[in-house]
PAKEMAR-364324 format. One record per residue: residue in one letter; x, y, z of N, C-alpha, C in turn. Coordinates in pm, whole numbers, padded with zeros to 5 digits, always signed. Last residue first. Layout:
% PAKEMAR-364324
aXYZXYZXYZ
...
% end
This chain:
% PAKEMAR-364324
g-02460-02158-02130-02467-02203-01994-02492-02344-01971
l-02480-02043-02374-02358-02117-02348-02364-02193-02215
d-02715-01900-02368-02710-02015-02458-02586-02100-02434
p-02671-01677-02203-02745-01792-02148-02741-01915-02237
d-02387-01501-02164-02466-01561-02272-02538-01684-02220
l-02252-01432-01931-02333-01331-01997-02426-01388-02104
l-02107-01649-01859-02202-01598-01761-02297-01498-01825
s-01941-01682-02073-02041-01786-02048-02144-01740-01945
s-01765-01467-02054-01870-01462-02156-01977-01568-02132
e-01709-01352-01724-01680-01448-01830-01796-01448-01927
t-01575-01067-01562-01688-01147-01606-01644-01241-01717
k-01420-00955-01284-01393-01009-01416-01511-01098-01453
i-01493-00649-01118-01501-00794-01128-01473-00836-01271
a-01397-00388-00900-01404-00440-01036-01411-00592-01032
v-01583-00229-00664-01483-00333-00681-01503-00389-00821
a-01620+00124-00636-01673-00007-00673-01557-00103-00689
f-01726+00441-00512-01623+00339-00526-01691+00209-00565
q-01966+00562-00512-01856+00636-00574-01736+00544-00594
e-02191+00452-00388-02134+00387-00507-02035+00474-00583
s-02263+00536-00145-02322+00608-00258-02265+00561-00393
a-02107+00369+00014-02253+00355+00018-02320+00425-00100
w-01849+00466-00037-01884+00329-00077-02035+00314-00085
a-01879+00721+00075-01843+00708-00067-01876+00568-00118
g-01930+00658+00342-02033+00724+00262-02006+00713+00113
l-01681+00556+00415-01797+00468+00417-01910+00527+00333
d-01531+00794+00394-01499+00680+00309-01618+00584+00302
i-01651+00944+00598-01652+00996+00461-01626+00882+00362
k-01589+00786+00820-01728+00799+00778-01740+00855+00636
k-01310+00818+00832-01366+00685+00817-01510+00693+00766
c-01287+01093+00877-01233+01036+00752-01292+00897+00727
r-01412+01103+01135-01463+01180+01021-01416+01120+00888
e-01250+00957+01303-01383+00906+01274-01441+00975+01150
s-00912+00965+01168-01021+01009+01256-01152+00943+01215
c-00728+00852+01002-00677+00931+01113-00786+00969+01212
f-00752+00506+00898-00791+00647+00891-00740+00721+01014
p-00714+00238+00910-00600+00320+00872-00631+00469+00863
r-00808+00318+01244-00703+00284+01149-00759+00214+01027
y-00970+00398+01448-01013+00431+01312-00913+00389+01206
a-00854+00350+01691-00976+00276+01659-01021+00297+01515
n-00536+00317+01769-00617+00401+01681-00738+00321+01635
a-00413+00114+01907-00455+00232+01984-00543+00325+01901
p-00322-00068+01721-00448-00096+01790-00499+00022+01874
s-00200+00149+01456-00180+00061+01571-00315+00032+01634
y-00100+00385+01280-00150+00253+01245-00113+00157+01358
l-00184+00715+01282-00117+00613+01361-00180+00478+01329
s-00151+00918+01000-00240+00838+01082-00159+00731+01154
q-00123+01229+00833-00058+01121+00907-00160+01050+00996
g-00339+01290+00544-00256+01327+00658-00194+01206+00725
g-00518+01219+00353-00377+01221+00314-00284+01262+00426
c-00783+01183+00405-00736+01321+00391-00590+01331+00349
g-00822+00894+00362-00925+00996+00349-00870+01133+00317
p-00606+00735+00411-00666+00729+00278-00773+00835+00255
c-00325+00864+00574-00469+00843+00585-00529+00839+00445
r-00019+00699+00574-00096+00807+00514-00245+00773+00522
v+00110+00594+00894+00077+00572+00753-00001+00693+00702
t+00335+00507+01141+00254+00613+01085+00235+00586+00937
r+00315+00233+01370+00380+00308+01263+00283+00413+01213
e+00370-00008+01596+00307+00122+01578+00386+00195+01471
q+00331-00323+01679+00389-00243+01573+00309-00115+01559
t+00406-00488+01952+00304-00396+01903+00371-00306+01801
r+00481-00819+01991+00532-00689+01949+00416-00604+01899
a+00421-01015+02270+00373-00973+02139+00425-00833+02107
p+00701-01165+02430+00586-01076+02432+00549-01031+02291
t+00770-01508+02395+00813-01371+02369+00691-01281+02370
s+00775-01749+02649+00707-01688+02535+00756-01546+02518
q+00993-02007+02731+00954-01868+02751+00885-01816+02627
p+00904-02335+02823+00956-02242+02721+00903-02102+02747
a+00975-02433+03160+00878-02414+03053+00936-02317+02950
n+01236-02646+03273+01181-02511+03257+01083-02507+03140
m+01234-02916+03492+01242-02873+03354+01173-02738+03342
% end
């Protein structure tokens, strides 16, 4: 009896827009900085998060804000 053949993993390499500079970036495991095009763009983005230029919006509920409702 033959063992089932496994299909080789497809490596999807595509080009995407770098969120840092807007240039072309290779989106594949070969690019250690993906989705960024370079270490520079990745560090600039990290710095923006660290300095709170970016923030994740959260939905607050009134019961969390009013201790009398808690």
